[in-house]
C-alpha positions, 0 to 999 in steps of 0.5 A: 029703757035707758042704755049706752051703745057700745060700738066696736070698729074691726076691719070688715064688721062694725057690731054695735049694741044696747048694753045695760048698766049690768053689761047685759047686750040686749040688742045687737047688730052689725053693719060692714065697715067702709074700709075704703072710706074711712071718712064713711065709717062714723055714717055707719056707726051713726046709722047703728046708733040710730037705728037702737035708739028707735028701741032705747032711751041712750044716754051715751055712746061707746066706741071701741076702734083699734088703734091709737086715741089721744088722751082725749078719748076723742081722736083716733091718732094713728089706726092702720087697718082703717088708715085713719090719722087724726080722725075726730071720730067723737065728734063725728058721731056726737054731731050725727047723733046729739050724742056724747062720744067717748072712743077707746082703743078696742083692746082697752074697751074688751079689757074692762068689758072683761073687768066690769062684767066678764071673768076678772069682776071683783077684782081691782088689778088686772092685765087682760091679753088678747092673744090672736094674731097679734098680742094686743091688753089692757091694763086696769090697776086699782080700778082704773083702766091705764091708758098713759100720758098720750093714750097709747099704753097697753101695747104689751105685745111689743115688749122685747123678750128676745133681743135680736131675734124673730123679725115682728109685723111691727119692724122691729125683732125680738117682740113677745107677740112673734113668740106667743101668738096665733101667728106664732102658733101656726109658724110653729107647727108648719116648722114642725110639720116640715122638720116631722110630717110623721109626727105632725101627721094629724094636723096635716090630715086636718089641713087636708093637704092645705097649710096648716091653721090655727084651729088645726092645731087646737083641733088635734091638740083638744085630740091629745096629739103630742105634735099639737100639744107641743105647738101648745106649750112653745107658745105658753112658755113665752106667754109665761116668760112675758107675764113674769115680765109685766108682774114685775112691772104691775103686780097684778090680781089677775091676768085674762087671756082673750082673742082666738087662741084663747078658745082652746081654753085650758090648752092654752091656760094650764102650760102659761101657768106653769111657765109664769110660775117658773119665770116669775121673779121672787115666786116664793115670796109673793102671791102667784097671779090668777090666769084666767080664759075670758068669758065675754067673747065677742061681747067684751068689746061692746059692753066694755065700750059702753060702760066706758062712755059712762066713766071719766 
């Protein structure tokens, strides 16, 4: 059977899958990332490809990796988690496997997977917002992935929503992800617990006397705990504000919420829709973009990277 292989490179693991033309992941494997030796990552990727190629006729390889990927989709210019600097990853893997290789930013690859095979299939203009430790994203306009002049587009977590606001991990102040990410959710929950411990009793109980984490906030919110729901309302407000800003620039048909925080489902999506509608410019004269929750999970990056290996 003819397939493409999709690779999702993370800081701790490399996930690989043989992917059919319909986006189905037919075979899957995972190996540790040799993070202390960035140059060795290409060798592990090639090993994954060779292992999957024993069972399938492989037409090409797509690699999704966190970092800035150049306009030729061959070189990782900068990747902080693996200390890659101008790493010719596509060439290294192609030389080791004899197959054509395409490299893409991991958020772009996951966005493309949701657009082609997931909840956004059938739309033509979509923004996928990955709400996790930070905020990442991928933008599809008129059926094409928006990469920008240098391949660095869609770093949407660093849109400035509060000038001079909270310090972001990137070094700037007031970035969107400082207010709407999983990190923001946990920070707000801990602040609430410090100020109003009785109100936060359920989250503190779930934390077992330790620090409140995102899963504790989500579980308490699913139980209807008012303090946990307040935490989700807080980040959802800012998430909707940011989506409205993106709507003013891109006018998408739909937003897809992906990433770890999106596993809360409607606890995140419902108040985000409300905030988006309240913040949307010219809202009485334009269609409201849909706000949906991603459906492919961890397979999105693998399926998207594999499919991108077959595009120009």
